[in-house]
C-alpha positions as CSV (number, residue, x, y, z in Angstrom):
1,X,-94.1,36.7,-47.2
2,X,-90.6,36.5,-48.4
3,X,-90.0,33.9,-45.6
4,X,-92.8,31.8,-47.0
5,X,-91.4,31.8,-50.7
6,X,-87.7,31.0,-49.2
7,X,-89.3,28.2,-47.3
8,X,-91.1,27.0,-50.3
9,X,-88.2,27.1,-52.6
10,X,-85.9,25.4,-49.9
11,X,-88.4,22.6,-49.8
12,X,-88.4,22.1,-53.7
13,X,-84.5,21.9,-53.5
14,X,-84.1,19.4,-50.5
15,X,-82.7,16.1,-50.7
16,X,-85.0,13.5,-51.5
17,X,-84.2,9.9,-50.5
18,X,-84.1,7.0,-53.3
19,X,-84.2,3.0,-52.5
20,X,-81.3,1.2,-53.7
21,X,-80.2,-2.4,-53.8
22,X,-82.3,-5.6,-54.4
23,X,-84.5,-8.1,-52.8
24,X,-82.5,-10.9,-51.4
25,X,-85.7,-13.1,-50.9
26,X,-85.5,-13.8,-47.4
27,X,-89.2,-13.2,-46.8
28,X,-88.6,-11.3,-43.4
29,X,-90.6,-8.4,-45.0
30,X,-93.4,-10.6,-45.5
31,X,-93.4,-11.9,-41.9
32,X,-92.8,-8.9,-39.8
33,X,-95.7,-6.7,-41.1
34,X,-97.1,-3.7,-39.2
35,X,-100.5,-2.7,-40.5
36,X,-102.2,0.5,-40.1
37,X,-105.4,2.3,-39.7
38,X,-105.4,6.0,-40.4
39,X,-101.8,6.4,-39.3
40,X,-101.9,4.1,-36.3
41,X,-100.5,0.7,-36.2
42,X,-103.1,-2.0,-35.4
43,X,-103.1,-3.3,-31.7
44,X,-105.9,-5.4,-31.0
45,X,-107.5,-8.4,-32.8
46,X,-110.8,-6.2,-32.8
47,X,-109.2,-3.5,-34.6
48,X,-108.1,-6.0,-37.2
49,X,-111.6,-7.6,-37.9
50,X,-112.8,-4.2,-38.5
51,X,-110.5,-3.1,-40.8
52,X,-111.0,-6.4,-42.8
53,X,-114.5,-5.4,-43.3
54,X,-113.4,-2.0,-45.0
55,X,-110.7,-3.6,-47.0
56,X,-110.6,-7.2,-48.2
57,X,-106.9,-7.1,-48.9
58,X,-106.4,-7.6,-45.3
59,X,-107.7,-11.2,-45.3
60,X,-104.4,-12.0,-47.0
61,X,-102.5,-11.9,-43.7
62,X,-102.7,-13.6,-40.2
63,X,-101.6,-12.1,-36.7
64,X,-98.3,-13.8,-36.0
65,X,-97.0,-11.9,-32.8
66,X,-96.7,-8.3,-31.2
67,X,-94.0,-5.6,-31.5
68,X,-92.1,-4.1,-28.5
69,X,-94.4,-1.1,-28.9
70,X,-97.7,-3.2,-28.5
71,X,-98.6,-3.2,-32.2
72,X,-99.5,-6.3,-33.7
73,X,-97.3,-8.3,-36.3
74,X,-98.7,-9.7,-39.3
75,X,-97.6,-12.4,-41.8
76,X,-98.8,-13.0,-45.4
77,X,-100.7,-16.2,-46.2
78,X,-99.1,-15.9,-49.7
79,X,-95.7,-16.8,-48.7
80,X,-94.5,-20.4,-49.7
81,X,-92.2,-22.7,-47.8
82,X,-89.3,-21.3,-49.9
83,X,-89.9,-17.6,-48.7
84,X,-91.3,-16.9,-52.3
85,X,-94.5,-15.1,-52.9
86,X,-97.0,-17.4,-54.5
87,X,-98.8,-14.4,-56.3
88,X,-95.7,-12.4,-57.2
89,X,-97.0,-11.1,-60.1
90,X,-100.4,-10.1,-58.9
91,X,-99.1,-8.7,-55.4
92,X,-100.6,-5.1,-53.9
93,X,-99.0,-2.0,-54.1
94,X,-97.6,-2.1,-50.5
95,X,-95.7,-5.1,-51.5
96,X,-94.6,-3.8,-55.0
97,X,-93.2,-0.6,-52.9
98,X,-91.4,-2.0,-50.1
99,X,-89.4,-0.5,-48.5
100,X,-91.3,2.9,-49.2
101,X,-89.2,6.1,-49.3
102,X,-91.4,8.1,-47.0
103,X,-89.5,11.1,-45.7
104,X,-91.3,11.1,-42.3
105,X,-90.8,7.3,-41.8
106,X,-86.8,7.7,-42.2
107,X,-86.7,11.0,-40.2
108,X,-88.1,8.8,-37.4
109,X,-85.5,6.4,-37.7
110,X,-87.2,3.9,-40.0
111,X,-85.3,1.5,-42.0
112,X,-85.6,-1.7,-43.8
113,X,-85.4,-4.9,-41.7
114,X,-81.9,-6.5,-40.7
115,X,-80.6,-8.7,-43.5
116,X,-82.6,-6.8,-46.2
117,X,-80.9,-6.0,-49.6
118,X,-82.5,-2.6,-49.9
119,X,-80.9,0.6,-48.4
120,X,-82.0,4.4,-48.8
121,X,-79.6,7.0,-49.7
122,X,-80.0,11.0,-50.3
123,X,-80.2,11.8,-53.7
124,X,-78.0,15.0,-53.1
125,X,-74.6,14.8,-51.1
126,X,-74.2,17.0,-48.4
127,X,-71.3,18.6,-49.8
128,X,-73.6,19.7,-52.7
129,X,-75.1,22.1,-50.0
130,X,-71.9,23.6,-49.3
131,X,-71.0,24.6,-52.7
């Protein structure tokens, strides 16, 4: 029982990641998007058509390529010729929260796209664990 309490306390005190930096307005995050169904990336056009029936927000994207892992890459239809969002003030939560500080994403090597002005940093330095 004590080990579970200890685990819970350590979990509460563990380091969290915070997003820092700022958007450089390059538009790369709007052109290289992975979309997911139930924690799995969309890999076929049939999956994409099916997910559009569930959530109308997916109509804002079109297929623009394929990743090294076989997942489809998408581009937002609301990106203008200057890499600016045409619906910036009405954009969805996925766009507002990019890049998301999801611990599992970071632990598995996830990071913002190259050239992105955002970066992640632990809110507690390693040294603070030693003190």
